[in-house]
N, CA, C and O atoms as a MOPAC input file, in Angstrom:
PM7 MOZYME 1SCF
protein

 N      5.76300 1   -10.09200 1   -12.03500 1
 C      5.20100 1    -8.92400 1   -12.69100 1
 C      5.93400 1    -7.65900 1   -12.23700 1
 O      6.40900 1    -7.56900 1   -11.10500 1
 N      6.01100 1    -6.71800 1   -13.11900 1
 C      6.62500 1    -5.44900 1   -12.75700 1
 C      5.62200 1    -4.58400 1   -11.98700 1
 O      4.42000 1    -4.85200 1   -11.99300 1
 N      6.12900 1    -3.55700 1   -11.33400 1
 C      5.26100 1    -2.63200 1   -10.60600 1
 C      4.25700 1    -2.00700 1   -11.56700 1
 O      3.07100 1    -1.91300 1   -11.24800 1
 N      4.71500 1    -1.58300 1   -12.72700 1
 C      3.83700 1    -0.94700 1   -13.71900 1
 C      2.73300 1    -1.90100 1   -14.16000 1
 O      1.58200 1    -1.48700 1   -14.29000 1
 N      3.06000 1    -3.16700 1   -14.39300 1
 C      2.05700 1    -4.15600 1   -14.81000 1
 C      0.99400 1    -4.35000 1   -13.72200 1
 O     -0.19700 1    -4.44500 1   -14.01700 1
 N      1.43400 1    -4.40600 1   -12.47800 1
 C      0.49200 1    -4.56400 1   -11.36700 1
 C     -0.40700 1    -3.32900 1   -11.25400 1
 O     -1.61500 1    -3.44400 1   -11.05000 1
 N      0.20400 1    -2.14400 1   -11.39100 1
 C     -0.58000 1    -0.91000 1   -11.33300 1
 C     -1.62300 1    -0.87400 1   -12.44900 1
 O     -2.77200 1    -0.50200 1   -12.20700 1
 N     -1.23900 1    -1.25200 1   -13.65800 1
 C     -2.18000 1    -1.27500 1   -14.78100 1
 C     -3.32000 1    -2.25800 1   -14.51800 1
 O     -4.47300 1    -1.98700 1   -14.85400 1
 N     -2.99200 1    -3.39200 1   -13.92000 1
 C     -4.00100 1    -4.39400 1   -13.57300 1
 C     -5.01600 1    -3.81500 1   -12.57300 1
 O     -6.22000 1    -4.03400 1   -12.70700 1
 N     -4.52300 1    -3.08200 1   -11.58400 1
 C     -5.39800 1    -2.46200 1   -10.58100 1
 C     -6.28300 1    -1.39800 1   -11.22300 1
 O     -7.47200 1    -1.31700 1   -10.91600 1
 N     -5.71600 1    -0.58100 1   -12.11000 1
 C     -6.50200 1     0.43700 1   -12.82300 1
 C     -7.62500 1    -0.24000 1   -13.61400 1
 O     -8.76200 1     0.23000 1   -13.60600 1
 N     -7.30500 1    -1.34100 1   -14.29400 1
 C     -8.32000 1    -2.08800 1   -15.05700 1
 C     -9.41900 1    -2.62100 1   -14.14600 1
 O    -10.60200 1    -2.54000 1   -14.47800 1
 N     -9.02600 1    -3.16700 1   -12.99500 1
 C    -10.01400 1    -3.70100 1   -12.05200 1
 C    -10.96000 1    -2.60600 1   -11.56400 1
 O    -12.17500 1    -2.80200 1   -11.52600 1
 N    -10.40300 1    -1.45700 1   -11.19100 1
 C    -11.23200 1    -0.37200 1   -10.68000 1
 C    -12.12900 1     0.22300 1   -11.76500 1
 O    -13.20700 1     0.73400 1   -11.46200 1
 N    -11.69900 1     0.16200 1   -13.01100 1
 C    -12.50000 1     0.72800 1   -14.10100 1
 C    -13.76200 1    -0.10300 1   -14.37700 1
 O    -14.67400 1     0.36600 1   -15.05800 1
 N    -13.81400 1    -1.31400 1   -13.86000 1
 C    -14.99700 1    -2.15800 1   -14.04900 1
 C    -16.19400 1    -1.66600 1   -13.23300 1
 O    -17.33500 1    -2.02900 1   -13.52000 1
 N    -15.93200 1    -0.84100 1   -12.21700 1
 C    -16.99800 1    -0.38600 1   -11.33800 1
 C    -17.53300 1     0.96100 1   -11.79400 1
 O    -16.77400 1     1.84900 1   -12.18300 1
 N    -18.86100 1     1.09800 1   -11.73700 1
 C    -19.51600 1     2.31300 1   -12.23500 1
 C    -19.47200 1     3.47200 1   -11.25300 1
 O    -19.40600 1     4.63200 1   -11.66000 1
 N    -19.50800 1     3.16500 1    -9.96500 1
 C    -19.55000 1     4.27300 1    -8.99900 1
 C    -18.61800 1     4.00700 1    -7.83000 1
 O    -18.04300 1     2.92700 1    -7.69500 1
 N    -18.48500 1     5.03300 1    -6.98200 1
 C    -17.53100 1     4.93700 1    -5.89600 1
 C    -17.96600 1     4.02600 1    -4.76700 1
 O    -17.12000 1     3.51700 1    -4.03200 1
 N    -19.24600 1     3.81000 1    -4.61100 1
 C    -19.68400 1     2.84700 1    -3.59300 1
 C    -19.13300 1     1.46300 1    -3.91800 1
 O    -18.66400 1     0.74600 1    -3.03400 1
 N    -19.19700 1     1.09500 1    -5.20000 1
 C    -18.67500 1    -0.20900 1    -5.62200 1
 C    -17.15000 1    -0.26200 1    -5.47400 1
 O    -16.59300 1    -1.28600 1    -5.08000 1
 N    -16.49400 1     0.83700 1    -5.78900 1
 C    -15.03000 1     0.87300 1    -5.68500 1
 C    -14.58100 1     0.80300 1    -4.21600 1
 O    -13.59900 1     0.13700 1    -3.88800 1
 N    -15.31700 1     1.50100 1    -3.34200 1
 C    -14.99400 1     1.42400 1    -1.91400 1
 C    -15.21900 1     0.00500 1    -1.39600 1
 O    -14.41800 1    -0.50700 1    -0.61400 1
 N    -16.30700 1    -0.62900 1    -1.83200 1
 C    -16.56400 1    -2.00400 1    -1.40100 1
 C    -15.44000 1    -2.92600 1    -1.88200 1
 O    -15.01000 1    -3.81500 1    -1.14700 1
 N    -14.96800 1    -2.71700 1    -3.10300 1
 C    -13.86200 1    -3.51000 1    -3.63800 1
 C    -12.59400 1    -3.27500 1    -2.81500 1
 O    -11.85600 1    -4.21500 1    -2.51800 1
 N    -12.34900 1    -2.02200 1    -2.45200 1
 C    -11.18600 1    -1.69200 1    -1.62400 1
 C    -11.27600 1    -2.41500 1    -0.28200 1
 O    -10.28600 1    -2.96700 1     0.19900 1
 N    -12.46600 1    -2.40800 1     0.31700 1
 C    -12.68200 1    -3.11000 1     1.58800 1
 C    -12.43300 1    -4.60700 1     1.41000 1
 O    -11.79100 1    -5.23500 1     2.25300 1
 N    -12.93800 1    -5.17800 1     0.31700 1
 C    -12.73700 1    -6.60400 1     0.05000 1
 C    -11.25700 1    -6.93600 1    -0.11000 1
 O    -10.80300 1    -7.98400 1     0.35000 1
 N    -10.50000 1    -6.04700 1    -0.76100 1
 C     -9.05100 1    -6.25900 1    -0.89800 1
 C     -8.39500 1    -6.27800 1     0.48100 1
 O     -7.49100 1    -7.07500 1     0.73500 1
 N     -8.85100 1    -5.40500 1     1.35900 1
 C     -8.32500 1    -5.37400 1     2.72500 1
 C     -8.60100 1    -6.65300 1     3.47900 1
 O     -7.76800 1    -7.12300 1     4.25400 1
 N     -9.77800 1    -7.21500 1     3.24900 1
 C    -10.14000 1    -8.46800 1     3.93400 1
 C     -9.26000 1    -9.62800 1     3.48500 1
 O     -9.06100 1   -10.58500 1     4.23400 1
 N     -8.73400 1    -9.54700 1     2.26700 1
 C     -7.89500 1   -10.63700 1     1.74900 1
 C     -6.40800 1   -10.43100 1     2.05900 1
 O     -5.57300 1   -11.25800 1     1.69400 1
 N     -6.08600 1    -9.32500 1     2.73200 1
 C     -4.69700 1    -9.01800 1     3.06700 1
 C     -4.14500 1   -10.04700 1     4.05600 1
 O     -4.75400 1   -10.33200 1     5.08700 1
 N     -2.97500 1   -10.59500 1     3.71500 1
 C     -2.30300 1   -11.50100 1     4.64900 1
 C     -1.87600 1   -10.67900 1     5.86600 1
 O     -1.18700 1    -9.66800 1     5.72800 1
 N     -2.27900 1   -11.10700 1     7.02500 1
 C     -2.06400 1   -10.30800 1     8.22500 1
 C     -0.61100 1   -10.29200 1     8.66900 1
 O      0.12600 1   -11.26600 1     8.51600 1
 N     -0.23600 1    -9.17500 1     9.21200 1
 C      1.07300 1    -8.99700 1     9.80600 1
 C      1.09300 1    -9.80000 1    11.11900 1
 O      0.08000 1    -9.88300 1    11.81300 1
 N      2.21800 1   -10.37000 1    11.44400 1
 C      2.31800 1   -11.09200 1    12.71600 1
 C      2.20200 1   -10.09400 1    13.87200 1
 O      2.67800 1    -8.96200 1    13.77900 1
 N      1.56800 1   -10.52800 1    14.94900 1
 C      1.35900 1    -9.64700 1    16.10200 1
 C      2.66100 1    -9.05000 1    16.63100 1
 O      2.67500 1    -7.92000 1    17.12100 1
 N      3.75400 1    -9.80600 1    16.53100 1
 C      5.03200 1    -9.30100 1    17.05300 1
 C      5.51900 1    -8.07200 1    16.28300 1
 O      6.39400 1    -7.35100 1    16.76400 1
 N      4.96400 1    -7.82500 1    15.09400 1
 C      5.34500 1    -6.64900 1    14.30600 1
 C      4.38500 1    -5.46900 1    14.49300 1
 O      4.58200 1    -4.40600 1    13.90500 1
 N      3.35900 1    -5.65800 1    15.30200 1
 C      2.42400 1    -4.56000 1    15.58300 1
 C      2.99400 1    -3.72100 1    16.72500 1
 O      2.50100 1    -3.73400 1    17.85300 1
 N      4.04500 1    -3.00000 1    16.38100 1
 C      4.75100 1    -2.18200 1    17.36000 1
 C      4.71600 1    -0.72200 1    16.93100 1
 O      4.36500 1    -0.40400 1    15.79500 1
 N      5.08200 1     0.15400 1    17.84500 1
 C      5.14600 1     1.58100 1    17.51900 1
 C      6.14000 1     1.85400 1    16.39200 1
 O      5.92300 1     2.74000 1    15.56500 1
 N      7.23500 1     1.08600 1    16.36700 1
 C      8.23600 1     1.27300 1    15.31600 1
 C      7.66700 1     0.99500 1    13.92200 1
 O      8.12700 1     1.57600 1    12.93900 1
 N      6.68200 1     0.12100 1    13.83400 1
 C      6.08800 1    -0.24600 1    12.55200 1
 C      4.79200 1     0.50500 1    12.25400 1
 O      4.14300 1     0.24100 1    11.24200 1
 N      4.41500 1     1.43000 1    13.12100 1
 C      3.21100 1     2.22000 1    12.90300 1
 C      3.53700 1     3.35900 1    11.94100 1
 O      4.54500 1     4.04900 1    12.09000 1
 N      2.67300 1     3.53600 1    10.96300 1
 C      2.87000 1     4.62500 1    10.00300 1
 C      2.34700 1     5.90900 1    10.61400 1
 O      1.17500 1     6.01900 1    10.97500 1
 N      3.24000 1     6.87100 1    10.72000 1
 C      2.86500 1     8.17400 1    11.28000 1
 C      2.11400 1     8.97500 1    10.21800 1
 O      2.44700 1     8.90500 1     9.03500 1
 N      1.11500 1     9.72500 1    10.63300 1
 C      0.36000 1    10.55400 1     9.69400 1
 C     -0.93200 1     9.93000 1     9.23300 1
 O     -1.65900 1    10.52400 1     8.43700 1
 N     -1.23300 1     8.73700 1     9.72200 1
 C     -2.49400 1     8.08900 1     9.36800 1
 C     -3.51900 1     8.35400 1    10.46200 1
 O     -3.18900 1     8.39200 1    11.64800 1
 N     -4.75500 1     8.53300 1    10.04900 1
 C     -5.84900 1     8.76900 1    10.98200 1
 C     -6.08900 1     7.52300 1    11.84800 1
 O     -6.36100 1     7.63300 1    13.04400 1
 N     -5.98600 1     6.36500 1    11.24200 1
 C     -6.16000 1     5.11700 1    11.97700 1
 C     -4.80700 1     4.43900 1    12.14200 1
 O     -3.80600 1     4.88500 1    11.58100 1
 N     -4.78400 1     3.37700 1    12.90400 1
 C     -3.53900 1     2.62800 1    13.12200 1
 C     -3.23300 1     1.79800 1    11.88300 1
 O     -4.07800 1     1.04800 1    11.39300 1
 N     -2.01900 1     1.94400 1    11.39000 1
 C     -1.53600 1     1.12800 1    10.27500 1
 C     -0.13900 1     0.65000 1    10.63600 1
 O      0.74700 1     1.44500 1    10.94900 1
 N      0.03800 1    -0.66900 1    10.58600 1
 C      1.34800 1    -1.25200 1    10.84600 1
 C      1.89700 1    -1.77500 1     9.52700 1
 O      1.18500 1    -2.41500 1     8.75200 1
 N      3.16300 1    -1.49500 1     9.28500 1
 C      3.82600 1    -1.95000 1     8.06200 1
 C      5.17000 1    -2.54300 1     8.43900 1
 O      5.98800 1    -1.89200 1     9.08800 1
 N      5.38800 1    -3.77000 1     8.03000 1
 C      6.65000 1    -4.47000 1     8.28800 1
 C      7.25800 1    -4.85900 1     6.94800 1
 O      6.55000 1    -5.18100 1     5.99400 1
 N      8.57600 1    -4.82300 1     6.89900 1
 C      9.26100 1    -5.24100 1     5.67500 1
 C     10.43000 1    -6.14800 1     6.02700 1
 O     11.02300 1    -6.05400 1     7.10100 1
 N     10.73300 1    -7.01900 1     5.09300 1
 C     11.94900 1    -7.82500 1     5.19500 1
 C     12.41400 1    -8.14900 1     3.78300 1
 O     11.63600 1    -8.13600 1     2.83000 1
 N     13.68700 1    -8.43400 1     3.68100 1
 C     14.25500 1    -8.72600 1     2.37200 1
 C     14.35200 1   -10.23500 1     2.18500 1
 O     14.83600 1   -10.95700 1     3.05600 1
 N     13.88100 1   -10.69200 1     1.02600 1
 C     13.97200 1   -12.10700 1     0.67600 1
 C     14.41800 1   -12.20200 1    -0.77100 1
 O     13.75500 1   -11.67600 1    -1.66500 1
 N     15.52000 1   -12.86000 1    -1.00000 1
 C     16.03900 1   -13.06900 1    -2.35300 1
 C     16.17800 1   -11.76800 1    -3.14100 1
 O     15.85800 1   -11.71900 1    -4.32800 1
 N     16.65400 1   -10.71900 1    -2.47800 1
 C     16.89100 1    -9.45000 1    -3.14800 1
 C     15.65200 1    -8.60400 1    -3.38300 1
 O     15.71700 1    -7.56400 1    -4.03800 1
 N     14.51900 1    -9.05100 1    -2.84600 1
 C     13.27200 1    -8.30000 1    -2.99400 1
 C     12.70400 1    -7.97900 1    -1.61800 1
 O     12.96000 1    -8.69200 1    -0.64800 1
 N     11.93400 1    -6.90400 1    -1.54200 1
 C     11.33500 1    -6.50900 1    -0.27000 1
 C      9.92300 1    -7.09600 1    -0.18800 1
 O      9.12300 1    -6.96900 1    -1.11500 1
 N      9.64800 1    -7.73000 1     0.92600 1
 C      8.32700 1    -8.30200 1     1.17300 1
 C      7.68600 1    -7.50200 1     2.30500 1
 O      8.24900 1    -7.37300 1     3.39200 1
 N      6.50400 1    -6.97100 1     2.02500 1
 C      5.77300 1    -6.17900 1     3.01200 1
 C      4.60300 1    -6.96000 1     3.55800 1
 O      3.94600 1    -7.71200 1     2.83800 1
 N      4.34800 1    -6.77200 1     4.85300 1
 C      3.10900 1    -7.23200 1     5.47000 1
 C      2.55200 1    -6.04400 1     6.24000 1
 O      3.29900 1    -5.16500 1     6.67100 1
 N      1.23800 1    -6.02600 1     6.40800 1
 C      0.62200 1    -4.86800 1     7.05200 1
 C     -0.72200 1    -5.24200 1     7.64900 1
 O     -1.25700 1    -6.32600 1     7.41400 1
 N     -1.24900 1    -4.30500 1     8.43100 1
 C     -2.59200 1    -4.42700 1     8.98100 1
 C     -3.04700 1    -3.02700 1     9.38100 1
 O     -2.23600 1    -2.11200 1     9.52300 1
 N     -4.33400 1    -2.88000 1     9.55400 1
 C     -4.90400 1    -1.62400 1    10.02200 1
 C     -6.14100 1    -1.93100 1    10.85100 1
 O     -6.76600 1    -2.98100 1    10.70200 1
 N     -6.48100 1    -0.99200 1    11.72900 1
 C     -7.68500 1    -1.17000 1    12.54200 1
 C     -8.92000 1    -0.56300 1    11.87000 1
 O    -10.00200 1    -0.57000 1    12.45700 1
 N     -8.77500 1    -0.03800 1    10.64600 1
 C     -9.90200 1     0.54000 1     9.91000 1
 C    -10.04700 1    -0.17800 1     8.56300 1
 O     -9.04800 1    -0.44600 1     7.89500 1
 N    -11.26500 1    -0.48400 1     8.17000 1
 C    -11.46900 1    -1.32000 1     6.97800 1
 C    -11.04900 1    -0.64700 1     5.67200 1
 O    -10.47100 1    -1.29900 1     4.80200 1
 N    -11.32600 1     0.62900 1     5.52700 1
 C    -10.90900 1     1.32300 1     4.29800 1
 C     -9.38500 1     1.42200 1     4.23400 1
 O     -8.77500 1     1.16800 1     3.19500 1
 N     -8.79000 1     1.79300 1     5.35500 1
 C     -7.33200 1     1.92500 1     5.40800 1
 C     -6.65900 1     0.58800 1     5.13800 1
 O     -5.62400 1     0.53000 1     4.47400 1
 N     -7.23900 1    -0.47000 1     5.64800 1
 C     -6.69700 1    -1.80800 1     5.40600 1
 C     -6.74200 1    -2.13000 1     3.91100 1
 O     -5.82100 1    -2.75200 1     3.38100 1
 N     -7.79900 1    -1.71400 1     3.24000 1
 C     -7.90600 1    -1.91600 1     1.79800 1
 C     -6.87000 1    -1.11100 1     1.03700 1
 O     -6.29300 1    -1.59100 1     0.06100 1
 N     -6.63400 1     0.11900 1     1.48600 1
 C     -5.64800 1     0.97700 1     0.82600 1
 C     -4.24500 1     0.38600 1     0.95100 1
 O     -3.50400 1     0.31500 1    -0.02900 1
 N     -3.88900 1    -0.03500 1     2.15700 1
 C     -2.55300 1    -0.61300 1     2.34000 1
 C     -2.44300 1    -1.94400 1     1.58300 1
 O     -1.35700 1    -2.30500 1     1.13000 1
 N     -3.55200 1    -2.67200 1     1.44300 1
 C     -3.54200 1    -3.92100 1     0.66800 1
 C     -3.20900 1    -3.63900 1    -0.80100 1
 O     -2.46600 1    -4.39400 1    -1.42800 1
 N     -3.75700 1    -2.55700 1    -1.33900 1
 C     -3.45800 1    -2.17300 1    -2.72400 1
 C     -1.97300 1    -1.84400 1    -2.86000 1
 O     -1.31600 1    -2.28900 1    -3.80200 1
 N     -1.45000 1    -1.06700 1    -1.91900 1
 C     -0.03800 1    -0.67500 1    -1.98100 1
 C      0.88900 1    -1.87700 1    -1.83200 1
 O      1.91000 1    -1.96800 1    -2.51300 1
 N      0.53400 1    -2.78900 1    -0.94800 1
 C      1.36000 1    -3.99400 1    -0.77200 1
 C      1.33700 1    -4.84800 1    -2.03500 1
 O      2.35500 1    -5.41100 1    -2.43600 1
 N      0.17600 1    -4.93600 1    -2.64800 1
 C      0.08100 1    -5.69500 1    -3.90300 1
 C      1.03600 1    -5.12100 1    -4.95300 1
 O      1.66700 1    -5.87000 1    -5.69900 1
 N      1.13700 1    -3.80600 1    -5.00500 1
 C      2.00200 1    -3.14400 1    -5.98900 1
 C      3.47200 1    -3.29000 1    -5.63800 1
 O      4.28700 1    -3.61000 1    -6.50300 1
 N      3.82100 1    -3.05900 1    -4.38000 1
 C      5.23300 1    -2.90500 1    -4.01800 1
 C      5.89400 1    -4.12300 1    -3.37200 1
 O      7.12200 1    -4.20700 1    -3.35900 1
 N      5.12600 1    -5.05800 1    -2.84300 1
 C      5.74400 1    -6.22300 1    -2.20500 1
 C      6.34400 1    -7.14300 1    -3.26800 1
 O      5.83800 1    -7.23600 1    -4.38700 1
 N      7.41100 1    -7.80700 1    -2.90500 1
 C      8.12500 1    -8.72500 1    -3.79500 1
 C      8.75100 1    -7.99700 1    -4.98400 1
 O      8.84200 1    -8.54000 1    -6.08500 1
 N      9.18000 1    -6.76100 1    -4.74000 1
 C      9.85200 1    -5.97300 1    -5.76500 1
 C     11.24100 1    -5.59200 1    -5.24300 1
 O     11.48800 1    -5.60400 1    -4.03700 1
 N     12.13000 1    -5.25800 1    -6.15600 1
 C     13.46900 1    -4.81200 1    -5.77600 1
 C     13.38700 1    -3.38600 1    -5.23700 1
 O     12.55900 1    -2.58900 1    -5.67900 1
 N     14.24800 1    -3.08000 1    -4.28700 1
 C     14.24800 1    -1.76600 1    -3.64000 1
 C     14.35800 1    -0.63600 1    -4.66000 1
 O     13.62500 1     0.34900 1    -4.57500 1
 N     15.25800 1    -0.77000 1    -5.61200 1
 C     15.45300 1     0.28300 1    -6.60200 1
 C     14.19900 1     0.50000 1    -7.44900 1
 O     13.86500 1     1.63400 1    -7.79400 1
 N     13.51200 1    -0.58500 1    -7.78000 1
 C     12.27500 1    -0.47600 1    -8.56500 1
 C     11.19100 1     0.25900 1    -7.77200 1
 O     10.41800 1     1.03400 1    -8.33500 1
 N     11.14100 1     0.01100 1    -6.47200 1
 C     10.17000 1     0.70200 1    -5.61000 1
 C     10.49500 1     2.19500 1    -5.57600 1
 O      9.60100 1     3.03300 1    -5.68500 1
 N     11.76000 1     2.51400 1    -5.42500 1
 C     12.17000 1     3.91500 1    -5.35500 1
 C     11.86400 1     4.66900 1    -6.64900 1
 O     11.51100 1     5.84800 1    -6.61600 1
 N     11.99900 1     3.99700 1    -7.76900 1
 C     11.77900 1     4.64200 1    -9.06300 1
 C     10.32300 1     4.61100 1    -9.51100 1
 O      9.97200 1     5.23500 1   -10.51300 1
 N      9.47900 1     3.89800 1    -8.78700 1
 C      8.08100 1     3.70600 1    -9.21100 1
 C      7.26900 1     4.99900 1    -9.14700 1
 O      7.38200 1     5.79800 1    -8.21800 1
 N      6.46900 1     5.15600 1   -10.15300 1
 C      5.51300 1     6.25300 1   -10.22900 1
 C      4.23800 1     5.77600 1    -9.50800 1
 O      3.88700 1     4.59800 1    -9.57600 1
 N      3.56900 1     6.67900 1    -8.83700 1
 C      2.33200 1     6.28600 1    -8.13800 1
 C      1.10900 1     6.95200 1    -8.76700 1
 O      0.09600 1     7.14500 1    -8.09400 1
 N      1.19300 1     7.30300 1   -10.03900 1
 C      0.07800 1     7.94800 1   -10.74000 1
 C     -1.14300 1     7.03700 1   -10.84500 1
 O     -2.25000 1     7.52000 1   -11.07900 1
 N     -0.96000 1     5.73900 1   -10.67700 1
 C     -2.09700 1     4.82300 1   -10.75800 1
 C     -3.15200 1     5.16600 1    -9.70400 1
 O     -4.33800 1     4.90400 1    -9.90300 1
 N     -2.72500 1     5.74400 1    -8.59600 1
 C     -3.66900 1     6.13200 1    -7.53400 1
 C     -4.62000 1     7.20200 1    -8.05300 1
 O     -5.81700 1     7.17400 1    -7.76600 1
 N     -4.08100 1     8.14500 1    -8.81800 1
 C     -4.93400 1     9.17000 1    -9.42800 1
 C     -5.82200 1     8.56200 1   -10.51200 1
 O     -6.96900 1     8.97300 1   -10.68300 1
 N     -5.29200 1     7.58500 1   -11.24200 1
 C     -6.07500 1     6.95300 1   -12.31800 1
 C     -7.28400 1     6.20300 1   -11.78200 1
 O     -8.32900 1     6.17100 1   -12.43300 1
 N     -7.15700 1     5.59900 1   -10.60300 1
 C     -8.31800 1     4.90000 1   -10.03900 1
 C     -9.20400 1     5.86500 1    -9.25400 1
 O    -10.29800 1     5.49900 1    -8.82500 1
 N     -8.72700 1     7.10200 1    -9.06700 1
 C     -9.53500 1     8.12500 1    -8.41400 1
 C     -9.61500 1     7.99300 1    -6.90800 1
 O    -10.46700 1     8.61000 1    -6.26900 1
 N     -8.74400 1     7.20200 1    -6.34700 1
 C     -8.82100 1     6.91800 1    -4.91600 1
 C     -8.57100 1     8.14800 1    -4.05200 1
 O     -9.35000 1     8.45100 1    -3.14800 1
 N     -7.50000 1     8.83800 1    -4.33100 1
 C     -7.10000 1     9.95100 1    -3.47200 1
 C     -8.17600 1    11.03300 1    -3.38900 1
 O     -8.41100 1    11.59500 1    -2.32000 1
 N     -8.82400 1    11.32400 1    -4.50900 1
 C     -9.84100 1    12.38200 1    -4.52400 1
 C    -11.11500 1    11.98800 1    -3.78500 1
 O    -11.91400 1    12.85200 1    -3.42400 1
 N    -11.30900 1    10.69300 1    -3.55800 1
 C    -12.50100 1    10.21900 1    -2.84700 1
 C    -12.28500 1    10.12400 1    -1.33600 1
 O    -13.23100 1     9.90600 1    -0.57900 1
 N    -11.04400 1    10.28800 1    -0.90800 1
 C    -10.72800 1    10.15300 1     0.51300 1
 C    -10.86400 1    11.49000 1     1.23100 1
 O    -10.71100 1    12.55500 1     0.63200 1
 N    -11.15100 1    11.41200 1     2.50500 1
 C    -11.13400 1    12.62800 1     3.32100 1
 C     -9.69700 1    13.14800 1     3.34600 1
 O     -8.76700 1    12.38300 1     3.09000 1
 N     -9.49600 1    14.43000 1     3.64900 1
 C     -8.12300 1    14.96600 1     3.68100 1
 C     -7.19000 1    14.18500 1     4.61300 1
 O     -6.02100 1    13.98300 1     4.28700 1
 N     -7.69600 1    13.74900 1     5.76100 1
 C     -6.82200 1    13.01100 1     6.68300 1
 C     -6.47100 1    11.63000 1     6.12800 1
 O     -5.34200 1    11.16900 1     6.29700 1
 N     -7.42100 1    10.96600 1     5.46900 1
 C     -7.11600 1     9.66400 1     4.86100 1
 C     -6.17400 1     9.83300 1     3.66600 1
 O     -5.29100 1     9.00400 1     3.44800 1
 N     -6.36300 1    10.90300 1     2.89500 1
 C     -5.46800 1    11.16800 1     1.76600 1
 C     -4.04500 1    11.40700 1     2.26800 1
 O     -3.08400 1    10.94700 1     1.65000 1
 N     -3.90500 1    12.12300 1     3.38300 1
 C     -2.58500 1    12.31500 1     3.99200 1
 C     -2.01100 1    10.97800 1     4.44900 1
 O     -0.81100 1    10.73400 1     4.32200 1
 N     -2.86600 1    10.12200 1     4.97800 1
 C     -2.43600 1     8.79300 1     5.39600 1
 C     -1.93100 1     7.96400 1     4.23200 1
 O     -0.94500 1     7.23800 1     4.36100 1
 N     -2.60100 1     8.06800 1     3.09700 1
 C     -2.17200 1     7.36700 1     1.88900 1
 C     -0.76700 1     7.82900 1     1.48200 1
 O      0.09800 1     7.01200 1     1.16500 1
 N     -0.55900 1     9.12300 1     1.49600 1
 C      0.76700 1     9.68000 1     1.17500 1
 C      1.80700 1     9.16000 1     2.17900 1
 O      2.92500 1     8.81700 1     1.79500 1
 N      1.43900 1     9.10400 1     3.45100 1
 C      2.35600 1     8.59800 1     4.48000 1
 C      2.69600 1     7.12400 1     4.25700 1
 O      3.83200 1     6.70700 1     4.48300 1
 N      1.71300 1     6.33500 1     3.81400 1
 C      1.96000 1     4.91600 1     3.54300 1
 C      2.97300 1     4.76000 1     2.40900 1
 O      3.91300 1     3.97300 1     2.51200 1
 N      2.77500 1     5.50900 1     1.33700 1
 C      3.69500 1     5.43900 1     0.20000 1
 C      5.08900 1     5.89400 1     0.62900 1
 O      6.09100 1     5.27500 1     0.27000 1
 N      5.14200 1     6.96700 1     1.39100 1
 C      6.42300 1     7.49400 1     1.86800 1
 C      7.15600 1     6.44700 1     2.70600 1
 O      8.36600 1     6.27400 1     2.56000 1
 N      6.42800 1     5.74700 1     3.58500 1
 C      7.05900 1     4.73500 1     4.44000 1
 C      7.56200 1     3.55700 1     3.61400 1
 O      8.64900 1     3.03900 1     3.87400 1
 N      6.79300 1     3.13400 1     2.63500 1
 C      7.22100 1     2.04000 1     1.75000 1
 C      8.51700 1     2.43700 1     1.03800 1
 O      9.45100 1     1.64000 1     0.93900 1
 N      8.56200 1     3.65700 1     0.55100 1
 C      9.76700 1     4.12900 1    -0.15400 1
 C     10.93800 1     4.29800 1     0.81200 1
 O     12.08900 1     4.09400 1     0.42600 1
 N     10.65900 1     4.66800 1     2.06300 1
 C     11.73500 1     4.78500 1     3.06600 1
 C     12.34500 1     3.41100 1     3.35300 1
 O     13.56500 1     3.28500 1     3.46600 1
 N     11.50100 1     2.38000 1     3.47100 1
 C     12.02600 1     1.02200 1     3.64600 1
 C     12.90000 1     0.65500 1     2.44500 1
 O     13.98800 1     0.10600 1     2.61700 1
 N     12.43200 1     0.95400 1     1.24000 1
 C     13.19800 1     0.63000 1     0.03500 1
 C     14.53800 1     1.36800 1     0.02800 1
 O     15.56400 1     0.80500 1    -0.35300 1
 N     14.51800 1     2.61800 1     0.44800 1
 C     15.75100 1     3.40800 1     0.51900 1
 C     16.73200 1     2.79200 1     1.51400 1
 O     17.93300 1     2.72200 1     1.25400 1
 N     16.20900 1     2.34800 1     2.65000 1
 C     17.06000 1     1.71800 1     3.67500 1
 C     17.69100 1     0.43100 1     3.13500 1
 O     18.88400 1     0.19700 1     3.32900 1
 N     16.89500 1    -0.40200 1     2.46000 1
 C     17.44100 1    -1.65000 1     1.89800 1
 C     18.43700 1    -1.35300 1     0.78600 1
 O     19.45500 1    -2.03200 1     0.65800 1
 N     18.14000 1    -0.33900 1    -0.01500 1
 C     19.02000 1     0.02500 1    -1.12700 1
 C     20.37400 1     0.52200 1    -0.62100 1
 O     21.40600 1     0.24700 1    -1.23300 1
 N     20.37100 1     1.24200 1     0.47700 1
 C     21.62300 1     1.79400 1     1.01300 1
 C     22.48200 1     0.73200 1     1.68600 1
 O     23.67400 1     0.95200 1     1.90100 1
 N     21.90200 1    -0.41000 1     2.02100 1
 C     22.66400 1    -1.52000 1     2.61900 1
 C     23.56100 1    -2.20200 1     1.60100 1
 O     24.52900 1    -2.87000 1     1.96500 1
 N     23.23900 1    -2.03500 1     0.32600 1
 C     23.99200 1    -2.74200 1    -0.72900 1
 C     25.34900 1    -2.14500 1    -0.94300 1
 O     26.10600 1    -2.61900 1    -1.79000 1

């Protein structure tokens, strides 16, 4: 699936919920289903700066695509990074760099977060794109 197709799928899923309590619960549930990052990758180098809670993000290239794994010590943050990994993992670096992130506004996530969590969300996206930029420049 393309990044856009995955984003549209997420927007559709979130639109099924009537209120933000249900959407937050869904976000938490997505976090619970996140494949955990290996402990050896829970290092300072893999910590996303600018997040209120601890978030670790690891990337590696497989068959020309970037595969992300992550974890967080906070349940909401873990759900947020799970959404981002669903969108950007197993995609080509160039596609990640060119991807629009307007789907976040469409699901209303950013406006429901505290300012520090919203900054953390921006930091997560920035780090994902930085990994993509690094892989793209290796070519």
